C-alpha positions, -999 to 999 in steps of 0.1 A, spaced: -118 -135 154 -82 -148 151 -48 -135 142 -20 -155 128 14 -148 114 10 -182 93 -8 -190 60 -42 -204 68 -49 -239 51 -78 -242 27 -103 -253 52 -99 -225 74 -100 -200 45 -133 -214 34 -148 -203 67 -131 -169 71 -121 -136 56 -84 -136 47 -66 -102 50 -29 -101 40 -9 -72 51 25 -65 35 55 -59 57 57 -24 70 85 0 61 100 26 83 74 53 76 46 29 85 64 20 117 68 57 126 31 64 118 20 35 139 41 44 169 31 80 168 -4 68 167 -2 45 196 16 76 214 -13 99 207 -40 73 219 -22 69 252 -11 106 257 -46 118 253 -51 110 290 -17 122 302 1 153 299 35 140 307 37 121 273 36 153 254 72 159 264 83 130 242 105 139 214 96 126 181 132 116 176 127 89 202 97 75 183 116 77 150 148 62 163 127 31 177 110 25 144 142 26 125 160 3 149 132 -20 149 129 -20 110 167 -28 109 163 -56 134 134 -69 113 155 -68 80 184 -85 97 164 -113 111 146 -119 79 180 -130 63 185 -157 89 159 -182 81 161 -198 116 147 -166 131 125 -157 104 95 -154 125 112 -145 159 99 -109 161 65 -98 147 47 -64 148 30 -74 181 66 -70 197 70 -35 182 35 -25 195 45 -38 227 78 -19 228 61 15 221 34 10 247 61 0 272 83 30 264 52 54 267 41 38 300 75 43 313 76 80 302 41 85 317 55 76 352 84 99 348 83 130 371 83 165 356 120 170 370 133 136 359 156 135 330 137 110 305 169 106 284 189 87 309 
């Protein structure tokens, strides 16, 4: 199994199944982030306190960054979806480590 952000050459496509996914919109990013949150939250009660505004704002900010970077050709492939997944997982992990009386919005 291999993942690539680049187009495969003909010799590799001859031996593989090629699956192309379109660029996600804000709704796709929000749904993906909420799914990651649910999968990580199933084992931890603390994550249930996360407001959906956090997830929606992160998805919107990442989408704006992604759009902005697409315009500048030198940074065209600087950020990918793996960076977004890692961002969401990192935020969820940090929020899982918050104590009950900690203010998670600081």
